[in-house]
N, C-alpha and C positions, 0 to 999 in steps of 0.2 A: 542237516536237513534242507531239502529244497523247498524254498520259499516262493517258488514261482507257480502261478496259476495257469498262466498262458504263455505261450511262446510262439511268435509268427516268424517264419523264416521265408524271405524271398518270396513273398506271396504276390501272385499275378492272377488278374482275372481280365480275360478279355471276351466280350460278348459277341455273339454271331454276326453282329453289325459291325464288328471290328473296333468297337470303344473299349479302350484300356480302362476299365473301372477302377482297377487296383494294379498299382506298377512298382512291383518289387518292394513291397513294404516288409519291414522288420521291426518287431516289437516283442517287448516282455512286460507281462503284467505280474506284480507280486501279490499275493494274497492279502486281502484287507484294503487294498487300493481302491479309491473312488475316483475314476477316471472320465473326464469329459474329452469326447471326441467332436471337434469342431471343424465345420468347413460349409462352403456355399452349396446350394442344390446342385447335384451331379457331382459332387467332390468324390464320392466313393464309400461315403460314411456307412451307409446300410448294406452295401454289398459286402464290405468288411465283416459287419456284424453277422450277416447271414452266412458267410464262410467260416467264421469261428464257431456259430452254433451248429454247424452241419447242414444248414438248409441248401446251400450252393456247393458245389464242388468246384475247387480253385482250377484255373487252367495250369498253373504249376506253384509249387512252393509246398511249404509243410506248415501244419497247425497242430501244436500240442496242447493238450489241457491235463494238468497233473501228470506229465510225462506220457500221456495217452495220445496217439495218433489220431486226431479227430477225422482226418480224410479217409484214412484206411480201416478204422472201427470206432465210429462215434457211439455205439451203444453203452459201452462200460462208463462213460462219463454225463450221458444225458440226464440222470437223475440228479447231477450237480447243479444243472442249469434250471433258471428262471427266465423267461423271456417275454417282454411286453412288446409287441411288434408296432411298427409305425402305423401299418394298416392292418386290420383284421375285422373278421366279422363275429358279432354275437347273436344268440338266437333270441328274437324279440320275445316269443311267449315263453321263455323259461326266466326264472326269478333269479336274483343275484346270488342268493344261497345255492339254487340248484347249479348255476354255472360254476360256483368255486368248488362244490362238492364233486360233480361230475369231472370236472378238470383233475381233481386230486385222484379220483379213481383211475382215469386214462393214465396218470403219472405212475400208475402201480401200487398207490397207497391202499391198505385194507380198509374195509368199511369203517371199521371203528377209528383207524387213524385218521381217515378222510373227515369223519364226523369231527373229531377233536381239532384237526388243523383248520377246518372252515370256521368253527366257532372262534378260534384264535385269531385267524386273519380278519375277520368281520369286525371283532373288538379293536384290533390294531390299527385298521384303515378307517374306522368309524363308519362302518357300513351297517351296522345292526339295525338301525332304525329303517333302513331300505332293504332289507334282507329278503322281504316277501314280495317286494315290487318286481314286475317284469322289466324286462330291459327296455322296451319302447316306452316306459314311463320316465326314464332317467335323463337327466341333462348330460351334455357332452362331458363334464368334469367327472361326474359319477360314473359314467361308461369307461371313462379312463382308469379311474379307480379300480372297477372291476378288473380289466385288464391286468393291472399290477397285482390285484389280489390272486389271479390265476396264475401269475408268474410265481407268486411266493408260497403258494399253497403246499408244496413239498418242501419247504424250509430249504431252499438250495443254498449252496455256497457261493454261486456266481450267477449274478443277476444282470441282465441285458435290458436297458430301456431305451428304445430307439424311437426318437423326437416325440418323448412322451406327452408334451404339452402342444403339440401342433393342433390349432383349431380352436383352443380353449380361451376364454376372455381372461382379463387380467386376473380378477378375484379367484376364477378356478385354477389359474396358474399358480398363484400364491399359495391356495389350498393344496395343490399336489405337491409342491416343494416342502411344505410343512409335514405333510404325509411321508414323504421320502425322508425327511430328517428323522422322524420316528423310527422308520424301519432302520435307519443307520445305529441310531441309539439303542434299539432293541438288539442288535446283534452286530458289533463293531468289527467282527473278523470276516463278515461277508466282502466279497470283491463285487464292485457295481460299474458298470460301463454305461456311460449315458451319451446318446448323441442329440445334440440340439442346436437350435440357431440363436436361442435366448442366453447368450454369454454372461450377462450380469448375475443370472440365477446360479450359473456353474460357480461363480466366485464364492458363494456361500456354502457350497456343498463339495465340489471336488477338491482333491489333494494334487491332481496331476492334469496336464492338459496336453492333449495331442492334436495339432493342427493337420489338416489333410485338404489338399487342392489338387485338382485334376489326377486324382489316384494315387497321389504321392504324399508321404509324412514329410510336411515341410518344417515342422517344430514339434518337440516333445520334450517336456520338462515338469519340474515342480511348478504347481500354479503361481507361487509367488516370484520364483525365480525367472519364470516366463517373460515377465515384465523387464526384469533387468537384462535379459538377454536380446531384447528386440526393440525396446523402447529408447529412442534417443530423447525422448522428453518424459520425465518421470514425476512431473508436478502438473496437476491440472488447477487452473483458477478461472474461476465463473465471475462475470459482472455484467451490469446492464450494457444491452447492445448499443445504446446511443453513444457510447464513448469509443465506438470501434476504430473511427477514422482518426481521431485525435491520438488515441494510445498508441496504436499499430504506428503511425507515423514516429511518434517519440521512440519507440522500442528499436524500430529500423535505425534512426539516427544514432541511438546509443549503442548500436552493434549487437544487440541480444538476438540469440538464435531462438525461434519460436515458430509454432504452427497455431492456426486458429480454425475455428469453426463455429457455426451458429446453432443454437439449440434453444427451442422455447424461450425466445425473446432474450436470451442472455448471449454474450459473447465467451467462448471458452479458449483460453491460451492453454497450449501444452509447452513446456519448457523445461530446462534443466534444473535441477535443484540447486546448484552453484549459483544460479541466477536470482534466485528468490529474494536475496538482501538486495540486490540492485534494483530489482523491479518493484517492489512493495513502495517505497516513497514515491515512485512515478505514479504508481496506480491509486495511491491515498491522494494525490493531489486532485483526482477526479472524483472518487466516490469511496465511501467506506462500506459500501454494499459488495463485499467480496467473499467468495467462498473458495477454499483452498482444499484440494483432494487429490487422490491418486487416480491415474487413468483407469478407466473401465475396461473389462475384457473385450468390449466391442471396439475400443481404441487399439487395443492390443492386435486384435485379429485384423484390423484394418492395416496396420503397420507391417504385420507379418505378410500380407498379401502384396502390399506396395513393395516390401523388400524384396519378395520373390520375383516380382515383376521387373524390377530394376537390375536384378542379376542375370537376366535372359538377354 
């Protein structure tokens, strides 16, 4: 049995201004995968999503969803999808409940099924207490949750979340990712594709990462294996910034390979695991205030971009 939900073959999208938004992209997505698509602004993430969902027509290449050619005939698989766009409009004078219900009807659900699914989604996304509020009464975080509710109301097998937390404050972002975890727990068989700049949050949700830069896939792999593939430094050590000069001079003298960056009053060292036994006695001569952890996805991403730049 074919376990592939999406197949993209040699996908190219060139806009009328000559920009190559997607440049010969190939990828396969299995059923049940939760994929994070990462890249800087203008990398081609949203363009890729819009072509997979049938909103944009590729310049060339093929896209299949469940073996159906989405370019030639998108209608047979539209019911499989739920899309929460990066940008979109809600109608200010409609309530939360009305938005979800009417969208269910637009998706082709019967009146009875639309009512049932609306109630289910309101409960799942903790929107029942807001169901009678009009859109113009909602915070940014709640509006974003309404978009997700509209994407889920037809119980889709395939969900696209394009920059879902853009513009949200930190608390609203935490609330959103907690909500998404509920969605995943409610139906683990769903395939979810997320584009975002907030890499540290994907570390808790996704099981696969795809890095896109300048329209090309520069790295695609299991979330945990990604670090092994591209990070020369696989241990992160944080300690007070005041020891920066003394410690870095000693490490250079000892011939230890490392990188540093400063973050919120701390010095962060990125180095190889094999050097940890050598470096710890040196660090402890200066401070006991040491935190050891793994590199974040932000650090992985920066390393990917650096590697791509250095290979050109």
